[in-house]
VOGU-3710 file (C-alpha; in Angstrom, 3 decimals, decimal comma):
1> msdlppnqtt> 96,360/90,820/77,184  92,965/91,229/75,447  92,153/87,515/75,664  92,367/87,439/79,459  89,154/86,492/81,284  87,025/89,482/82,382  86,384/90,499/86,010  89,692/89,204/87,292  91,354/90,833/90,280  94,765/92,427/89,828
11> aeliaeltkr> 96,358/89,537/91,714  94,687/87,008/89,411  95,760/88,945/86,306  99,363/89,090/87,500  99,357/85,357/88,203  97,910/84,604/84,762  100,397/86,849/82,964  103,288/85,320/84,883  102,244/81,857/83,700  102,215/83,150/80,119
21> gasmeqiall> 105,745/84,517/80,432  104,838/88,207/80,462  107,622/90,764/80,697  108,299/92,767/83,851  107,065/95,889/82,012  103,705/94,262/81,266  103,265/93,131/84,839  104,272/96,530/86,215  101,512/98,205/84,200  98,923/96,360/86,275
31> knsgaqtpee> 100,204/97,790/89,563  98,766/101,288/89,783  98,428/103,605/92,746  95,627/102,577/95,080  94,253/106,141/95,316  94,047/109,025/92,877  93,151/111,942/95,164  94,093/113,083/98,688  90,602/112,141/99,859  90,840/108,625/98,425
41> alqslkagnt> 94,312/108,179/99,919  93,128/109,187/103,372  90,119/106,885/103,130  92,371/103,980/102,080  94,510/104,440/105,183  91,475/104,735/107,456  89,902/101,603/105,996  93,181/99,698/106,268  93,647/100,661/109,903  90,088/99,579/110,658
51> rfysdkperv> 90,881/96,154/109,179  94,072/96,009/111,238  92,576/96,787/114,650  89,532/94,638/113,862  91,885/91,713/113,163  90,626/91,378/109,578  93,706/92,147/107,440  93,524/91,611/103,691  97,009/92,356/102,413  99,377/89,587/101,303
61> ftdvnhrraq> 103,050/90,441/101,847  104,802/87,410/100,394  103,121/86,784/97,049  105,830/86,327/94,413  103,680/87,803/91,624  103,002/90,974/93,565  106,721/91,313/94,219  107,431/90,947/90,522  104,965/93,728/89,741  107,130/96,109/91,806
71> imaqtpfaai> 110,344/95,588/89,848  109,963/98,268/87,193  108,411/101,050/89,277  106,830/101,966/92,575  103,398/103,558/92,873  102,747/104,569/96,500  99,676/106,687/97,166  100,866/108,143/100,489  104,038/109,071/102,331  104,136/108,518/106,077
81> vgcadsrvpv> 106,689/110,195/108,317  106,624/107,857/111,299  108,745/107,073/114,326  111,564/104,546/114,108  110,026/102,746/117,110  109,914/99,007/116,409  106,322/98,817/117,653  105,023/101,037/114,852  105,294/99,057/111,581  103,626/101,499/109,205
91> eiifdqgpgd> 102,490/99,169/106,409  101,073/96,648/108,873  99,007/99,047/110,981  97,424/100,447/107,819  97,051/96,987/106,224  98,910/98,000/103,076  101,211/95,980/100,882  104,651/96,579/99,375  104,589/99,556/97,023  101,594/101,255/98,667
101> ifsirvaghv> 103,340/103,433/101,276  106,454/105,592/100,970  107,673/105,107/104,534  110,047/107,586/106,213  110,973/106,624/109,771  113,059/108,575/112,245  112,948/108,752/116,043  110,239/111,166/117,140  109,071/111,506/113,497  111,240/114,627/113,357
111> ispgalgsvq> 111,140/116,606/110,117  114,895/116,627/109,665  116,544/117,678/106,371  116,676/114,024/105,334  113,031/113,417/106,152  111,958/116,590/104,366  114,007/115,667/101,308  112,363/112,245/101,263  108,894/113,788/101,360  109,820/116,223/98,601
121> yavahlkihl> 111,044/113,312/96,474  107,795/111,410/96,998  105,735/114,446/96,008  107,860/115,424/93,009  108,680/112,034/91,527  106,181/109,500/92,859  103,106/111,743/92,665  101,769/110,745/96,057  98,505/112,303/97,230  98,834/112,277/101,011
131> vvvlghegcg> 101,508/112,923/103,643  100,905/111,702/107,204  102,978/112,697/110,233  102,407/109,727/112,528  103,068/109,870/116,263  102,387/107,072/118,692  101,612/106,082/122,247  104,595/105,974/124,612  107,101/107,649/122,280  110,513/107,491/123,946
141> avaaampdai> 111,906/110,419/121,953  109,075/112,675/123,098  109,479/111,515/126,699  113,187/112,349/126,576  112,433/115,832/125,228  109,853/116,766/127,874  110,702/119,730/130,137  111,098/117,569/133,245  113,223/114,900/131,508  116,837/114,142/132,411
151> qrtdepshvq> 119,316/116,607/130,940  119,438/116,175/127,159  123,125/117,113/127,127  123,921/113,641/128,453  122,808/112,161/125,143  125,042/111,629/122,080  125,188/114,694/119,829  122,825/113,453/117,129  120,289/112,267/119,688  120,438/115,780/121,126
161> flleaiapal> 119,638/117,095/117,643  116,450/115,028/117,534  115,358/116,007/121,036  116,004/119,691/120,375  113,767/119,435/117,306  110,962/118,083/119,531  111,410/120,291/122,609  109,770/123,465/121,164  106,519/121,539/120,709  106,362/120,874/124,437
171> ldlpsirdpk> 106,916/124,393/125,772  103,180/124,897/126,289  102,455/121,379/127,539  99,535/121,797/129,961  99,742/120,612/133,540  98,040/117,206/133,454  98,187/114,917/136,486  97,506/111,618/134,783  100,868/110,451/133,335  99,322/108,597/130,381
181> armreacvln> 97,101/111,532/129,414  100,022/113,947/129,760  102,195/111,750/127,562  99,494/111,509/124,906  99,124/115,292/124,867  102,892/115,682/124,490  102,942/113,239/121,565  100,053/114,986/119,829  101,702/118,394/120,302  104,839/117,037/118,660
191> vmhqkkrles> 102,841/115,623/115,746  101,290/119,009/115,095  104,653/120,766/115,517  106,374/118,506/112,987  103,382/118,844/110,649  103,753/122,631/110,714  107,464/122,329/110,005  106,661/120,202/106,983  103,936/122,546/105,737  106,229/125,572/106,069
201> dpfiaqavas> 108,470/124,220/103,319  107,677/126,216/100,117  107,681/123,153/97,872  105,288/121,236/100,133  103,109/124,333/100,620  102,763/124,701/96,850  101,752/121,048/96,456  99,097/121,525/99,142  97,844/124,751/97,545  97,540/123,071/94,132
211> gqiqvvgafy> 95,483/120,229/95,582  98,039/117,540/94,727  98,520/116,516/98,342  97,004/116,839/101,783  99,128/116,845/104,939  97,596/115,382/108,105  98,750/114,423/111,569  97,853/111,133/113,246  98,339/109,331/116,561  98,673/105,544/116,866
221> eigsgavdfl> 97,543/103,774/120,030  99,679/100,665/120,379  97,267/99,028/122,817  94,129/99,266/120,688  95,796/99,334/117,274  93,688/102,343/116,268  94,993/105,442/114,518  93,383/108,757/115,385  93,672/111,186/112,459  94,153/114,730/113,701
231> ed> 92,503/116,477/110,776  91,968/120,222/110,685
//
């Protein structure tokens, strides 16, 4: 690879190596994590979301050479526990490409055993630097778990499980007249509740204490496209 032209982008290097018949291992070596610290990871997500809501995306999702670079290994820099809602496509709203985000999606972004195990895997084996618990505007799971919602016992058993994992976050929901503002407050309370559940896990707590990762909450406004990071 030493005879390759200098100052090439990673995409250009991958394309050049592909033409020369490079192995998958050689190509994979060029695809490194986009951030090396929790601070860099958070800044990458913020910058990507700014590009997204400003309608200036940069990521290419269909490039064959970038796909080939993913074959041997994945190198995400962040894990995002987001809602399964179809209006919240995690990689798109942060303007990231395949291999950048370890995406865990479940209704209400509930920290279930499966979600927690997925985060633990990303921390232990993929060496991510950031975990984001991402809520969003108009979350149906949160609405169904609110104190004045229709009886949760009418739902299928596993839906009840999700709603019961959200309900404790809403016990202290303040009395807010405006429905949209009240819903936003409920969603944010659930983000912070699920974040605390995640941080209470000993393995995650140790990774935070060592400085390997940072855990943050965030709220996505579907209308504007902006993500509000709820940093401590």
